[in-house]
Backbone as CSV, one residue per row, in Angstrom:
resi,resn,N_x,N_y,N_z,CA_x,CA_y,CA_z,C_x,C_y,C_z
1,MET,-136.848,-177.268,-43.825,-137.485,-178.513,-43.433,-138.114,-179.116,-44.691
2,SER,-137.877,-180.392,-44.870,-138.435,-181.052,-46.048,-139.940,-181.249,-45.892
3,MET,-140.585,-181.510,-46.987,-142.041,-181.720,-46.957,-142.398,-182.937,-46.111
4,HIS,-141.567,-183.967,-46.182,-141.852,-185.176,-45.402,-141.757,-184.881,-43.906
5,ALA,-140.719,-184.172,-43.503,-140.561,-183.823,-42.089,-141.709,-182.935,-41.613
6,LEU,-142.134,-182.019,-42.450,-143.268,-181.162,-42.105,-144.543,-181.984,-41.934
7,TYR,-144.744,-182.939,-42.831,-145.911,-183.818,-42.756,-145.893,-184.631,-41.460
8,VAL,-144.741,-185.220,-41.148,-144.630,-186.050,-39.949,-144.829,-185.203,-38.694
9,THR,-144.218,-184.044,-38.649,-144.364,-183.157,-37.493,-145.822,-182.736,-37.315
10,THR,-146.486,-182.396,-38.396,-147.892,-182.006,-38.332,-148.761,-183.160,-37.860
11,ALA,-148.479,-184.357,-38.353,-149.261,-185.528,-37.943,-149.099,-185.794,-36.446
12,TYR,-147.868,-185.706,-35.950,-147.642,-185.905,-34.511,-148.316,-184.805,-33.694
13,ALA,-148.261,-183.578,-34.167,-148.883,-182.475,-33.438,-150.401,-182.650,-33.363
14,ILE,-151.012,-183.022,-34.465,-152.462,-183.247,-34.471,-152.827,-184.396,-33.544
15,THR,-152.039,-185.466,-33.579,-152.285,-186.607,-32.699,-152.171,-186.201,-31.234
16,ALA,-151.160,-185.413,-30.898,-150.982,-184.961,-29.518,-152.157,-184.107,-29.056
17,VAL,-152.653,-183.234,-29.919,-153.795,-182.378,-29.566,-155.046,-183.229,-29.348
18,VAL,-155.271,-184.195,-30.216,-156.447,-185.066,-30.087,-156.360,-185.889,-28.809
19,LEU,-155.196,-186.459,-28.527,-155.044,-187.253,-27.304,-155.210,-186.394,-26.054
20,ALA,-154.668,-185.190,-26.060,-154.836,-184.289,-24.919,-156.318,-183.938,-24.730
21,GLY,-157.027,-183.747,-25.826,-158.466,-183.476,-25.732,-159.231,-184.644,-25.144
22,LEU,-158.878,-185.845,-25.561,-159.555,-187.030,-25.016,-159.270,-187.208,-23.535
23,VAL,-158.024,-187.002,-23.132,-157.681,-187.112,-21.711,-158.442,-186.060,-20.912
24,GLY,-158.502,-184.840,-21.417,-159.261,-183.792,-20.729,-160.729,-184.125,-20.608
25,TRP,-161.298,-184.654,-21.683,-162.710,-185.033,-21.671,-162.961,-186.134,-20.641
26,ILE,-162.084,-187.113,-20.591,-162.230,-188.212,-19.639,-162.147,-187.694,-18.208
27,LEU,-161.203,-186.795,-17.935,-161.069,-186.261,-16.578,-162.282,-185.431,-16.180
28,LEU,-162.806,-184.630,-17.092,-164.016,-183.855,-16.789,-165.214,-184.771,-16.560
29,ASP,-165.331,-185.824,-17.368,-166.431,-186.768,-17.204,-166.308,-187.513,-15.872
30,GLN,-165.080,-187.877,-15.504,-164.862,-188.555,-14.229,-165.300,-187.664,-13.065
31,ARG,-164.974,-186.385,-13.141,-165.367,-185.453,-12.093,-166.892,-185.387,-11.984
32,GLY,-167.561,-185.360,-13.123,-169.028,-185.319,-13.122,-169.636,-186.578,-12.541
33,ARG,-169.090,-187.737,-12.906,-169.623,-188.992,-12.371,-169.405,-189.083,-10.868
34,LYS,-168.251,-188.624,-10.382,-168.001,-188.640,-8.937,-168.978,-187.725,-8.207
35,ARG,-169.267,-186.574,-8.816,-170.222,-185.638,-8.213,-171.610,-186.270,-8.151
36,GLU,-172.025,-186.914,-9.250,-173.330,-187.577,-9.275,-173.394,-188.695,-8.245
37,LEU,-172.327,-189.461,-8.119,-172.302,-190.547,-7.143,-172.390,-190.007,-5.720
38,ALA,-171.676,-188.917,-5.452,-171.739,-188.308,-4.122,-173.150,-187.802,-3.819
39,GLU,-173.828,-187.227,-4.815,-175.201,-186.757,-4.613,-176.139,-187.924,-4.323
40,LEU,-175.956,-189.021,-5.054,-176.801,-190.191,-4.811,-176.565,-190.761,-3.425
41,GLU,-175.302,-190.873,-3.033,-175.006,-191.408,-1.706,-175.513,-190.484,-0.608
42,ALA,-175.462,-189.173,-0.830,-175.964,-188.221,0.155,-177.480,-188.309,0.293
43,SER,-178.162,-188.698,-0.792,-179.613,-188.808,-0.729,-180.078,-190.156,-0.194
44,GLY,-179.134,-191.018,0.136,-179.502,-192.291,0.752,-179.396,-193.484,-0.173
45,VAL,-179.118,-193.284,-1.426,-178.954,-194.403,-2.358,-177.593,-195.023,-2.116
46,ARG,-177.573,-196.328,-1.945,-176.313,-197.027,-1.687,-175.988,-197.966,-2.826
47,ARG,-174.733,-198.337,-2.926,-174.276,-199.280,-3.946,-174.659,-200.701,-3.551
48,ARG,-174.939,-201.518,-4.546,-175.242,-202.917,-4.261,-174.034,-203.620,-3.640
49,SER,-172.846,-203.214,-4.033,-171.647,-203.845,-3.503,-171.462,-203.548,-2.023
50,ASP,-172.043,-202.453,-1.498,-171.951,-202.157,-0.068,-172.680,-203.199,0.766
51,LYS,-173.782,-203.750,0.260,-174.538,-204.766,0.989,-173.706,-206.016,1.178
52,ALA,-172.990,-206.426,0.151,-172.179,-207.631,0.219,-171.011,-207.441,1.177
53,ALA,-170.441,-206.264,1.240,-169.295,-206.001,2.111,-169.715,-205.966,3.583
54,LYS,-170.940,-205.531,3.874,-171.402,-205.405,5.262,-171.892,-206.729,5.824
55,SER,-172.261,-207.666,4.952,-172.823,-208.937,5.413,-171.773,-209.873,5.947
């Protein structure tokens, strides 16, 4: 494998790892936000948008 091909392959591999990490982080954060929202709704806190939909 030439040095250029090795460089390109390494660059793509690093990019893929970084993107996979970002996607994983986003999915974990989404799960946390959904959990927090469910806790708030269970404690009686409602969304402002719910008032407009019920009126």
